[in-house]
C-alpha positions as CSV (number, residue, x, y, z in Angstrom):
1,M,2.7,29.8,3.4
2,Y,4.0,26.5,4.3
3,E,2.2,24.4,1.6
4,N,5.5,23.0,0.2
5,F,5.8,21.0,3.5
6,L,2.5,19.3,3.1
7,L,2.2,16.3,0.8
8,K,-0.3,16.8,-2.1
9,I,-2.8,14.3,-3.1
10,F,-3.4,14.3,-6.7
11,S,-6.0,12.5,-8.9
12,S,-4.8,9.9,-11.4
13,G,-5.1,12.2,-14.3
14,Q,-2.9,14.9,-12.6
15,V,-0.2,12.0,-11.8
16,R,0.1,11.2,-15.3
17,E,0.4,14.8,-16.2
18,I,3.2,15.2,-13.8
19,D,4.7,12.1,-15.2
20,S,4.7,13.2,-18.7
21,F,5.9,16.7,-17.8
22,T,9.0,15.1,-16.0
23,I,9.7,13.0,-19.1
24,D,9.4,16.2,-21.3
25,N,11.1,18.7,-19.1
26,E,13.8,17.0,-16.7
27,P,14.5,15.8,-19.4
28,V,14.3,11.7,-18.8
29,A,13.2,9.1,-21.1
30,S,10.2,7.2,-19.9
31,I,12.3,3.8,-19.9
32,D,14.6,5.5,-17.5
33,L,12.1,7.0,-15.2
34,M,10.7,3.5,-15.0
35,E,14.2,2.3,-14.3
36,R,14.6,4.9,-11.4
37,A,10.9,3.8,-10.1
38,A,12.0,0.1,-10.0
39,G,15.1,1.2,-8.3
40,S,13.2,3.0,-5.4
41,L,10.8,0.0,-5.3
42,F,13.7,-2.3,-4.8
43,G,15.6,-0.1,-2.3
44,F,12.6,-0.5,0.0
45,L,11.9,-4.2,-0.9
46,Q,15.4,-5.2,0.0
47,N,14.9,-4.1,3.4
48,H,11.5,-5.6,4.0
49,L,11.6,-9.0,2.3
50,D,12.9,-12.3,3.3
51,S,15.5,-13.3,0.8
52,S,14.8,-17.1,1.2
53,G,11.2,-16.9,0.2
54,L,9.9,-17.3,-3.4
55,I,8.7,-14.0,-4.9
56,K,6.1,-14.3,-7.9
57,I,5.6,-11.2,-9.7
58,F,2.2,-10.8,-12.0
59,A,2.9,-8.3,-14.4
60,G,0.1,-6.6,-16.9
61,P,0.3,-5.1,-20.0
62,G,1.1,-1.6,-19.2
63,N,3.6,0.4,-17.6
64,N,2.7,-1.0,-14.2
65,G,3.6,-4.4,-15.4
66,G,6.9,-2.8,-16.8
67,D,7.6,-1.7,-13.1
68,G,7.1,-5.3,-12.3
69,L,9.7,-6.4,-14.8
70,A,12.3,-4.1,-13.9
71,L,11.8,-4.8,-10.3
72,A,12.0,-8.7,-10.9
73,R,15.5,-8.0,-12.7
74,M,16.7,-6.2,-9.8
75,L,15.7,-8.6,-7.2
76,A,17.2,-11.5,-9.2
77,E,20.5,-9.5,-9.4
78,A,20.5,-9.3,-5.6
79,N,20.1,-13.2,-5.3
80,F,16.0,-13.2,-4.5
81,Q,14.3,-16.4,-6.1
82,V,11.9,-14.7,-8.4
83,E,9.5,-15.8,-10.6
84,V,7.3,-13.8,-13.3
85,F,3.8,-14.4,-14.7
86,I,2.8,-12.0,-17.7
87,T,-0.8,-11.7,-18.8
88,R,-1.3,-12.2,-22.2
89,F,-5.3,-11.9,-22.3
90,S,-4.6,-9.3,-25.1
91,D,-1.8,-8.5,-27.7
92,R,-1.3,-4.9,-26.3
93,N,1.8,-4.1,-24.5
94,S,3.2,-0.8,-23.7
95,K,6.8,-0.1,-25.3
96,D,8.4,0.2,-22.1
97,F,6.9,-3.1,-20.8
98,Q,8.5,-4.6,-23.9
99,V,11.9,-3.1,-23.3
100,N,12.1,-4.4,-19.6
101,L,10.8,-7.9,-20.8
102,D,13.6,-8.0,-23.1
103,R,16.1,-6.9,-20.3
104,L,14.8,-9.7,-18.1
105,K,15.0,-12.3,-20.7
106,L,18.7,-11.0,-21.5
107,Q,19.6,-11.3,-17.7
108,N,18.5,-14.9,-17.8
109,K,18.0,-15.3,-14.0
110,V,14.4,-15.2,-13.9
111,Q,11.9,-18.0,-15.1
112,V,9.2,-16.4,-17.2
113,F,5.7,-17.7,-17.5
114,E,2.8,-16.4,-19.8
115,L,-0.9,-16.5,-19.0
116,F,-3.2,-17.0,-21.9
117,Q,-6.2,-18.3,-19.9
118,A,-7.5,-19.6,-16.4
119,D,-5.9,-23.0,-16.9
120,D,-2.4,-21.2,-17.0
121,F,-2.9,-19.7,-13.5
122,P,0.0,-21.0,-11.3
123,A,-0.6,-23.0,-8.1
124,L,0.1,-20.5,-4.9
125,D,1.4,-21.4,-1.5
126,K,0.6,-19.3,1.5
127,S,4.2,-19.0,1.8
128,D,4.9,-17.2,-1.6
129,I,5.3,-13.5,-1.7
130,I,3.2,-12.2,-4.4
131,I,4.0,-8.7,-6.3
132,D,0.8,-7.3,-8.0
133,A,2.1,-5.2,-11.1
134,I,-1.1,-6.0,-13.0
135,F,-2.9,-2.9,-13.4
136,G,-1.8,0.9,-12.1
137,S,-3.7,3.8,-11.1
138,G,-4.9,4.7,-14.7
139,L,-7.6,1.7,-14.7
140,S,-10.9,3.4,-15.4
141,K,-13.3,0.5,-15.4
142,Q,-13.8,-2.5,-13.2
143,L,-12.2,-5.6,-13.8
144,S,-14.1,-8.4,-15.3
145,G,-13.5,-11.8,-17.2
146,I,-10.0,-13.3,-17.2
147,Y,-8.5,-10.3,-15.4
148,A,-11.2,-10.8,-12.3
149,A,-10.6,-14.5,-12.3
150,L,-6.8,-13.9,-11.8
151,V,-7.3,-11.3,-9.0
152,L,-9.7,-13.7,-7.4
153,H,-7.0,-16.5,-7.7
154,L,-4.4,-14.5,-6.2
155,N,-6.7,-13.3,-3.3
156,N,-7.6,-16.9,-2.5
157,S,-4.1,-18.0,-2.2
158,N,-3.8,-16.7,1.6
159,A,-0.3,-15.6,0.4
160,E,1.1,-12.2,1.2
161,I,0.4,-9.6,-1.7
162,L,2.4,-6.6,-2.2
163,A,1.0,-4.1,-4.7
164,I,2.9,-1.5,-6.6
165,D,1.4,1.9,-6.7
166,I,-2.3,0.8,-6.3
167,P,-3.9,-2.7,-6.0
168,S,-4.8,-3.9,-9.2
169,G,-8.7,-3.1,-9.8
170,L,-8.8,-0.3,-7.4
171,F,-9.5,3.3,-8.7
172,G,-7.7,6.2,-7.5
173,E,-10.5,8.2,-6.3
174,D,-14.2,7.0,-6.3
175,N,-14.7,3.3,-5.6
176,S,-18.6,3.7,-4.8
177,N,-19.3,1.4,-7.6
178,N,-16.3,-0.8,-7.4
179,G,-16.3,-3.4,-4.7
180,G,-16.2,-7.1,-4.4
181,S,-13.6,-9.9,-5.0
182,H,-12.2,-8.3,-8.6
183,I,-9.9,-6.1,-6.5
184,I,-6.4,-7.1,-5.4
185,Q,-6.4,-7.8,-1.5
186,A,-2.9,-6.4,-0.7
187,K,-1.0,-6.6,2.8
188,T,1.2,-3.8,1.7
189,T,0.7,-1.2,-1.0
190,L,3.9,0.7,-2.4
191,S,2.4,4.1,-3.8
192,I,4.7,5.6,-6.4
193,Q,5.4,9.5,-5.3
194,F,2.0,10.3,-3.8
195,P,-0.7,8.7,-1.9
196,K,-3.8,8.0,-3.4
197,L,-7.1,9.5,-2.3
198,S,-8.9,6.2,-2.1
199,F,-6.3,4.7,0.3
200,L,-7.8,7.2,3.0
201,F,-11.3,5.7,2.8
202,A,-12.3,2.9,5.1
203,E,-14.1,0.7,2.5
204,N,-10.8,0.3,0.6
205,Q,-8.8,-0.9,3.7
206,D,-8.9,-4.7,2.7
207,S,-7.5,-3.8,-0.8
208,V,-4.8,-1.5,0.4
209,G,-3.5,-2.7,3.5
210,D,-0.7,-0.8,4.9
211,W,0.6,1.6,2.4
212,H,4.1,3.6,1.8
213,I,5.0,6.3,-0.4
214,I,7.9,5.5,-2.7
215,P,9.5,8.8,-4.0
216,I,10.9,8.5,-7.6
217,G,11.9,12.1,-7.9
218,L,9.2,13.6,-10.4
219,H,9.3,17.2,-11.5
220,K,9.6,19.4,-8.2
221,E,8.4,22.5,-9.9
222,K,5.7,20.9,-11.8
223,I,4.4,19.2,-8.5
224,E,4.4,22.7,-7.0
225,Q,2.4,24.3,-9.6
226,T,-0.3,21.5,-9.6
227,K,-3.4,22.7,-7.8
228,T,-5.2,20.2,-5.7
229,R,-7.7,20.5,-2.8
230,N,-6.2,17.4,-1.2
231,Y,-3.3,17.3,1.3
232,L,-1.7,15.0,3.6
233,L,-0.4,16.6,7.0
234,T,3.2,15.9,7.6
235,L,5.6,16.6,10.6
236,D,7.6,19.3,8.8
237,Y,4.6,21.2,8.0
238,L,3.4,21.0,11.8
239,K,6.8,22.0,13.0
240,N,6.2,25.3,10.8
241,I,3.0,25.9,12.5
242,K,3.5,25.2,16.0
243,R,4.9,28.3,18.0
244,K,7.6,28.5,20.4
245,R,6.9,29.8,24.1
246,T,8.8,32.9,25.0
247,K,10.8,33.4,28.2
248,F,8.8,36.3,29.5
249,S,5.3,35.1,28.8
250,H,2.7,34.3,31.4
251,K,-0.6,32.4,31.8
252,G,-2.4,35.2,30.3
253,T,-0.4,34.8,27.3
254,Y,-1.6,31.6,26.4
255,G,-5.4,32.4,26.7
256,H,-8.4,31.7,28.8
257,S,-10.5,28.7,27.6
258,L,-14.2,28.0,28.5
259,L,-15.2,24.3,28.2
260,I,-19.0,23.5,28.2
261,S,-19.5,20.1,28.8
262,G,-20.8,17.0,31.1
263,C,-24.3,16.0,32.2
264,Y,-25.2,14.1,35.3
265,G,-23.6,10.5,34.9
266,R,-21.4,11.6,32.1
267,M,-19.0,13.7,33.9
268,G,-15.9,12.1,32.7
269,A,-16.1,13.7,29.2
270,A,-15.8,17.0,31.0
271,V,-12.8,15.6,32.9
272,L,-11.0,14.4,30.0
273,A,-11.7,17.4,27.8
274,S,-10.4,19.6,30.7
275,K,-7.2,17.8,31.3
276,A,-6.5,17.7,27.6
277,A,-6.7,21.5,27.4
278,L,-4.6,22.2,30.2
279,R,-2.1,19.5,28.9
280,S,-2.3,21.4,25.2
281,G,-0.9,24.9,26.6
282,T,-4.0,26.7,27.6
283,G,-3.0,29.5,30.3
284,L,-6.3,29.4,32.0
285,L,-9.2,26.9,31.7
286,T,-12.9,27.5,33.0
287,S,-15.1,24.4,32.7
288,H,-18.8,25.1,32.8
289,I,-20.6,22.0,34.0
290,P,-23.9,21.2,35.8
291,S,-23.6,21.8,39.5
292,K,-24.0,18.4,40.6
293,G,-20.6,17.6,39.0
294,S,-18.4,20.4,41.0
295,D,-16.7,17.8,43.2
296,I,-15.9,15.5,40.5
297,L,-14.2,18.3,38.4
298,Q,-12.4,19.7,41.3
299,I,-10.9,16.6,42.5
300,A,-10.2,15.2,39.2
301,V,-8.8,18.5,37.7
302,P,-7.5,20.7,40.4
303,E,-5.9,23.2,37.7
304,A,-9.2,24.0,36.3
305,M,-11.5,26.9,37.4
306,I,-15.5,26.0,37.4
307,S,-18.4,27.7,36.3
308,L,-21.7,26.1,37.6
309,D,-24.8,25.9,35.6
310,Q,-28.0,26.7,37.0
311,S,-29.1,23.4,36.7
312,E,-27.7,20.4,38.8
313,I,-27.9,17.8,36.0
314,L,-27.3,19.5,32.6
315,F,-26.1,22.3,30.5
316,S,-28.9,24.9,30.2
317,Q,-27.4,28.6,29.9
318,A,-24.6,30.2,28.5
319,P,-22.3,31.9,31.2
320,D,-20.9,35.2,30.7
321,L,-18.5,35.0,27.7
322,S,-16.5,38.2,28.1
323,E,-13.4,36.9,29.8
324,Y,-12.7,34.0,27.5
325,D,-10.5,33.7,24.6
326,A,-11.9,30.6,22.8
327,I,-14.9,28.2,23.6
328,G,-15.4,24.6,23.4
329,V,-18.7,23.1,23.9
330,G,-20.5,19.5,23.3
331,P,-18.8,16.6,25.1
332,A,-21.6,14.8,26.9
333,L,-24.1,17.5,27.1
334,G,-27.1,15.6,26.1
335,C,-29.5,16.6,23.8
336,R,-32.4,17.6,26.0
337,S,-34.7,20.7,25.5
338,N,-32.8,22.9,28.0
339,S,-29.6,22.0,26.5
340,Q,-30.5,23.0,23.2
341,K,-31.9,26.3,24.5
342,G,-28.5,26.9,26.2
343,L,-26.8,26.2,23.0
344,L,-28.7,28.6,20.8
345,E,-28.1,31.1,23.6
346,L,-24.4,30.3,23.6
347,L,-24.3,30.5,19.7
348,T,-26.2,33.9,19.7
349,K,-23.9,35.6,22.2
350,A,-20.5,33.7,21.1
351,E,-18.0,36.3,19.1
352,K,-14.9,34.0,20.1
353,P,-13.2,31.2,18.2
354,M,-15.0,28.0,18.8
355,V,-15.0,24.1,18.6
356,I,-18.3,22.1,18.7
357,D,-18.2,18.5,19.4
358,A,-20.6,15.5,20.0
359,D,-24.0,16.4,21.4
360,G,-23.2,20.1,20.5
361,I,-23.3,18.4,16.9
362,N,-26.3,16.3,17.5
363,I,-28.3,19.3,18.6
364,L,-27.4,21.1,15.4
365,A,-28.4,18.1,13.6
366,E,-32.0,18.3,15.2
367,N,-32.1,21.8,14.6
368,Q,-30.7,22.8,11.3
369,D,-31.7,26.4,11.5
370,M,-29.1,26.8,14.4
371,L,-26.5,26.3,11.6
372,K,-26.9,29.9,10.9
373,K,-26.0,31.0,14.0
374,V,-22.7,29.1,14.2
375,P,-20.2,31.9,13.9
376,E,-17.9,31.5,10.8
377,Y,-14.7,29.4,10.9
378,T,-16.0,27.5,13.9
379,I,-14.7,24.0,14.1
380,L,-16.8,21.1,14.3
381,T,-15.6,17.7,15.1
382,P,-18.0,15.0,14.3
383,H,-17.4,11.1,13.9
384,P,-19.0,9.7,10.6
385,K,-22.6,8.9,12.3
386,E,-22.6,12.4,13.9
387,F,-21.8,14.1,10.7
388,E,-24.6,11.9,8.7
389,R,-27.2,13.3,11.1
390,L,-26.1,16.7,9.8
391,V,-26.1,16.0,6.1
392,G,-27.8,12.6,5.6
393,N,-26.5,9.0,4.7
394,C,-23.3,8.4,2.8
395,K,-22.9,5.2,1.0
396,S,-19.1,5.6,0.9
397,G,-16.2,7.3,2.3
398,Y,-15.6,9.1,-0.9
399,E,-19.3,10.5,-0.9
400,R,-19.0,11.4,2.8
401,N,-15.6,13.4,2.0
402,L,-17.3,15.1,-0.9
403,K,-20.3,16.2,1.5
404,Q,-18.1,17.2,4.1
405,V,-16.1,19.5,1.8
406,E,-19.3,21.2,0.5
407,F,-20.6,21.5,4.0
408,A,-17.5,23.3,5.0
409,K,-17.8,25.6,1.9
410,K,-21.7,26.4,2.2
411,N,-21.5,27.1,6.1
412,K,-18.1,28.7,6.0
413,L,-16.9,26.1,8.8
414,I,-14.2,24.0,9.5
415,L,-15.5,20.2,9.5
416,V,-13.1,17.7,11.3
417,L,-14.4,14.4,10.4
418,K,-12.8,11.8,12.8
419,G,-11.6,8.5,11.7
420,A,-8.6,6.4,10.7
421,N,-7.3,9.4,8.4
422,T,-9.3,12.3,10.2
423,S,-10.0,14.7,7.7
424,I,-10.2,18.5,7.9
425,A,-12.2,20.4,5.5
426,C,-12.0,24.3,5.2
427,P,-14.4,27.0,3.9
428,D,-12.0,27.4,0.7
429,G,-12.6,23.9,-0.2
430,T,-9.1,22.6,0.9
431,C,-9.1,19.3,2.8
432,Y,-6.3,17.8,5.0
433,F,-5.7,14.1,5.9
434,N,-4.0,13.3,9.1
435,S,-1.2,11.0,9.0
436,T,-1.0,9.9,12.8
437,G,-3.3,7.6,14.8
438,N,-3.9,4.1,15.3
439,P,-6.9,1.8,15.9
440,G,-6.3,1.8,19.6
441,M,-7.7,5.2,19.5
442,A,-11.1,4.1,18.7
443,T,-12.0,4.1,22.6
444,A,-14.5,6.1,24.7
445,G,-13.5,9.7,25.5
446,S,-10.9,9.8,22.6
447,G,-12.8,12.4,20.9
448,D,-13.3,14.5,24.1
449,V,-9.6,14.7,24.4
450,L,-9.5,16.0,20.7
451,T,-11.9,18.8,21.7
452,G,-9.7,20.0,24.6
453,I,-6.7,19.8,22.6
454,I,-8.3,22.1,19.8
455,L,-9.8,24.4,22.4
456,A,-6.5,25.1,24.1
457,L,-5.0,25.9,20.6
458,L,-7.5,28.4,19.6
459,A,-7.3,30.1,23.1
460,Q,-3.6,30.5,22.2
461,A,-4.7,32.4,19.1
462,Y,-3.9,29.8,16.5
463,E,-6.2,30.6,13.5
464,P,-8.6,27.9,13.4
465,K,-7.4,26.1,10.3
466,H,-4.1,25.7,11.9
467,A,-5.6,24.8,15.6
468,A,-7.8,22.0,13.7
469,Q,-4.6,20.6,11.9
470,L,-2.2,20.7,15.0
471,G,-4.9,19.3,17.2
472,V,-5.7,16.5,15.0
473,F,-2.1,15.7,14.3
474,V,-1.0,16.0,17.9
475,H,-3.9,13.8,19.1
476,G,-2.9,11.1,16.6
477,L,0.9,11.4,17.7
478,A,0.1,11.0,21.3
479,G,-2.0,8.2,20.8
480,D,0.8,6.4,18.7
481,L,3.1,7.0,21.5
482,A,0.5,5.7,24.1
483,A,0.1,2.6,21.8
484,Q,3.9,1.9,21.8
485,E,3.7,1.9,25.6
486,V,0.5,0.1,26.6
487,G,-0.6,-1.4,23.3
488,Q,-3.5,-0.5,21.1
489,E,-5.9,-3.0,22.8
490,A,-5.3,-1.6,26.4
491,L,-5.2,1.9,25.3
492,I,-7.7,4.4,27.0
493,A,-8.3,8.2,26.4
494,S,-6.3,9.3,29.5
495,D,-3.3,7.4,28.1
496,I,-3.5,10.0,25.2
497,I,-3.6,12.8,27.5
498,D,-0.6,11.3,29.4
499,F,1.5,11.5,26.2
500,L,0.5,14.9,25.0
501,G,3.8,16.6,26.4
502,K,5.9,14.2,24.4
503,A,3.9,14.6,21.3
504,F,4.1,18.5,21.5
505,S,7.9,18.0,22.1
506,M,8.3,16.0,19.0
507,I,7.0,18.8,16.8
C-alpha cells in the first residue's frame, strides 16, 4: 500500500533499463540526461567541497567518464580549481563522453591530461581531492592491467576520493570474488538516483565509504513499474505505517506483551528488553524470568508485572499464554537442556505473534527440527554469527543475504539480520534494508532493546512485517539521537531506550 514511499534498490541491469526508458519516453537526449546528472552532482559538491583545494577528476572512456567531464566543466565555471585526467588505455569512447570532452575543451578553463601508460600517472598529494569517474555500475569483470594499476595509484595517494555513482572496480551486487586493491577506496560515493545493493554489505565498506543518493529525475512511472525484491526503508514510509493513538484508548487497547528472558547472572537483558517494550507503547508487560531475578526486575522496572519460572536460575517452562497478545523470547536465556525443553513447549503452545532473539535462536540452531514448530510469520532477530549457526558459514554479505531471503521464504518467517544496514527478509521474498543507526550501537544489550521494541509493536497488533520494519527503524533512529548526545564511543543500550520517545515522535 505504501510502496511508493520506499526507496527501491535495483540491479545494475534494471538501472540501465530505466535510464534508457527515460531517454526514449520522457523524452530526453542521452547527452541532456548526462548534463542533468552532472548538474545534480555539482549541486551536492558545491556545498561540500573546499573551493581552495585542487580537484583532480579521473575520467574513463564511458558514460561515467562523461559525467566526470561535464562535472569538471561546471566546477570550473564556479571557479573551483580542476584538472582532468583521461584514460586512453583503449581507443573506445562513448559518444556522450566525446561531446562533453569537446565542451570542456571549448570552455578552456580546465587543463586536460591524457593517460596512455603508467608513466603518465600524475603525482598526487594527500591534500588533493580526487573524483573517480573511471567506471560506473556497468562493469562486469574484475579490473586488471593498467586500470588496476591506476586504481592502486589513486588509493595509495592518501588523498580524499569521491566516487561518482559507484567506486570504480566495484560491482553493483555480488563482489564475493572481487576483492583487493583493484577497487577504488572512496571516502564518499555519490550514487545516481538509487543505492546499489553492494553498498549495504560490510565487505564493501572500505570501497564505498559514506554514500549519498543523487536524484536526477529518472522516469517515475518506469521506476514504479519495475519490480525488485530489495528496498531501503525511509522516514516517509514509516510515517504511513505508524498509527496515531486515539483519545479514548486505554492500556488494554495497546496489548499485553509477554517477555521471556534472563538467566542467573544475566538479568540485565530482561531489564533492557522490558524497559524497551514499555517505552515502545505496549499497554501491559509481563516478564517471565527465573525466580531469583524477581527483586532485580521489580526494582529496575516497576512498571512490569512478573511471572516467575519454577527454576530459580533459568527458563524451563512456558507460562499460561492465554492472556497475552504477543510473545518475545530469547534474550540471555542460556541454552541449557531445561531451557531447550521450555522453548519447545512454548512453540508448541504459542498461537500469538512472536519475536525470537539471541539464545532462542541459538537453541533453534542446535535443534533444527524445532524450526517446524515456529509459528508462521514469527520474527527472528539474529546477528550474523547467530544466523550462520542456523544456515552455515557465508563468505560474504551478499551470500548471507541470499541465504537470509531463502530462509525466510522456506520457513515462512520474518528474518531480521542485525548489522550496519539491518535487513528484514519476508516470506514473499522481499527484503528491506534499514537506513538508520550508527556504529555506537555495537554495544552489549542493543539487540535486547530491539527485541523489546518489536514485541511491543506486535502486542499493539501491527502486522509482523510492519512491526519488524518500524521496530528496526525506530531502534536505529533512537541510537542516532543518543549518539548525537553522548557520542558513539560512550553510547550504551540504556541510552537507546532513553531516546525512544523522541524517535517515535519524529515518525
